[in-house]
N, C-alpha and C positions, 0 to 999 in steps of 0.2 A: 519463553517460547519467542523466537524473533520470525516474522513472518512478512514476505513480500508480497506484494499484490502488483501482478506485471503483467502487461500486455502491450505489445509493439503496437497496435492499433489504440488510435486516439476515439475519445466520445463513449469508453464503454464503461465507465464508472468507477476507476480507480480510486479517485480519492474520496468519491462518497460512500465507497465499501471501506475503505481504509478507515476512516473518521468516525463512521459510525460501528463497527466494530470495537473501534478503539474505546470508543464513549461506551458503549455497553461492557467493554472489559473495566474500564473503570469505575462504573456506576456498582458492578458487582464485587467492588471492593479489591481489584487488583491492580497492583502500581503499573500503569502503561504508560507508553511513550510514543509517540508518531515522529517518525523521520520522514519529512518532505523533499525528495530529492528531485522534483521536479520545476524547471524556470518558471512554469505558470502558477505557480505556488498556490494551486486552489485548495491543498488542504491546509496550508497556512493559515488561509482568509478564512475556510469553513470554520475553523476552531478558534481563530482569534479576531474576526472582523477586521475593522481599519488596522487596530492595534499591530497586527503582522508586519506594517511597513515602517513600525517605529523599534522593531526588536534588534538590539544591537549587537547581538553575536549568534549566529545561526551555522546553517550547513557551510554555505559558502565560507566562513570564518574558519570554522571547522577544516575544509581542507585546503584553504590558505596556508593554514598555520603548518599544516602537513608538509606543504610544500617548502615551507621555509625554516623545517627541522626545529620548531618551536613547542613541539606537543608532543607529549606522551598520551600513551591512553586511559590515564586516571584523572586528564584534565577534561576530558568529554563533558562532563556535566556541567561547565561553563558555558557550552554552547546550546544549552535546553532552557526552555521559557515553560512555567506553568499556564496552563491554558484558562484559570478559572474555575474549571470542573473538576471538583475533588479526584486527586489520586490520577488525573491526565494533564501530560507534560507534551511537548515539542519542541523540535529541532527545525526549526522553518528552512524555508527555502528562499532563494533570489535570484533574480536574473543573472547575479554577477557569477552563480554557478557555470554559467555558459563561456565564460570568459577564462576560468580556469582550468575547463577539461581537457584541452589540449596538452596542458604543460603536466597535467595529473596522469594523462594516459602515457605520455612520452616517458615518463620518468618512474612507469610502473608503481603507481600508488595503490593499486585496485585491492589490497590486501587489506588496507590499513583501516577501513571502516569495521570489517571483521576483528580485527585486534581490539578498537574502542569499545566496542560492544560487547565484547566478550568480557571486558574490564567493567561494565555497569554492571553492579550486582543490586541496585537499588531498584529494577524494574521486574515486574512480574512477565509482562507479554510487551513486546517492541511490535508495531506495526509499521514498515517501509514503503510510502509511495514513489512510484518511480516514474520517469519519463514515456512517452508513447514512442520508444524506441531502443534498441539494442545498441546502447551506447555504456560509456565508460561509467555513468552512476547507475544503470541498471544492472550491469555486470558486478559491479560492487556490492549492490543489495542482493545479488543472487547467491554471491560469494560468502558474505555476511548473515544469512539468513539460515533457517532451520527447515523451513517449509515456502512455499509458493501457491498462492491463490491467483489463476487466470479468472478475469471478469470476461464473461461473453454474453454479447448480443446477436441475437436471433438473427441473421441475414448471411447471405453465399459468400458477401466478400469476407466477413469476420470466420465463417468457417472454412475457406480454403487458405484464409493465414495461419489458422489455429494448428495445423500439422507443422509447420514450419517453426512456429512458436516453438512448440512441444519439444521439436528436433534440437532448438538453441539451448532451450532450460538443459536437456538432456546432455548437451556438448558440455556444457557449464559444469553441470553435475559429475560428469567423468573425468574432467580437466582440473578443476578447482576446488569441487565443495562435494565430495561422495558422500557427504549423508543428508545433502540437501533432497527434498520430498515433495513431489508435485503432490499438493494435499486436494486439490479439487480443482474444477472449473465451474462458476458462478454464473448460473444464467442469471443477467442483469436485463430489467426491462421486460420480462417474459409477459405473453398476452397468451393466457391459458385459453382462451376462446376462439383463437386463430389457428387454423391448421397449419400455415407454413412453420410457426416457431414449434409446434407441439409435434410435428413431423422431426423438424431436423434434432431438435433435443433427443428424441427415441433413436434418431441414427445415430446420433453421435453413443448413445449408450449402448446401442447393439454392436457398434465397433470395437467397445470395449474401454472408451476413454473414460476417466473418472468424474463425471456431472455429479454435481452434489443433487442431492435431493430437494434441499432448501433451496428455492427459487425468490428472485425478487421482482416484484411486479413494477410497472409503469404508474407514475404518480405525480400531479404537478408539486404535492406536497414538500417532496424532497427541495425541488427550486427554492420554493418557500423558505425552507431550513437553511438553504445556502445562504439564501438574503438576510437572514436573521441570526447568522453565526453559531447557529444551533444545532447541532445531531439530532436526529428525530427522537431518540430515548428520552431530550429534555424538551424538544420542540413540541413535540407530537406524540406522547408514549404510547396512546393507546390506539394510534392509528394503525391499518392494514399495514401498511409498509414497514414500519415501526418494528411491529410485532413478527414479521419476516425477517428482519435483521436479527432480531433476538432469536428466532429459529436457526438462524444460518450459525450465530454464534456458539450456541448451543451443542448444535450438532459438531460442530469443528473440534469444541471443547471435550466432547464426548468421545473422540476418535483417539 
């Protein structure tokens, strides 16, 4: 399964959701890959810590070689790094992705990631972390993926942006990737005892939007796991939020 985690709004938990689902996938015995396409490199640092800055080959090198016609799809494994967690690997991001974006877009390399991932047969699950914008890299990811998860935090700004986001995903599905499925909206930092988030989530469900039943609560523990460079399934496996990620993973796998 190739799954992209995408929202045009920043700060909604894309990297946290990507890495924690991927870590659970690997812990369940699935050969799992994370692809970090965000120049902020949050997923890369979450899974590798300071070692992320020393990785020799990553996503920027992958796209640079595409520009220079030096890459075939079967060479993609060269740009993948093992995280140290059994079964979990990553293609790291770097700020150099921003320097390549204009050239990649002008030369219409938007299908190359899909070609590369279709040739990777050593992974059971691939999770793609995206920038908080509808740019070349997020379009690449949506074209390469089989499904998309939308992280959503319960405020009015996020709700207003959600409708445009779904329209943009549908346009990419229609024009470039007819098999892309909107797998669901993941409610993040959910406060079940507060009336506003409960009301917003119920209204979205009443409108027929695919809000997933498995929600993620807010906790300082996730920030501690970022600092430790350890996804919650390893950092605090019995914690409530870790178990919520497990429930989300199991829900997605059962569908």
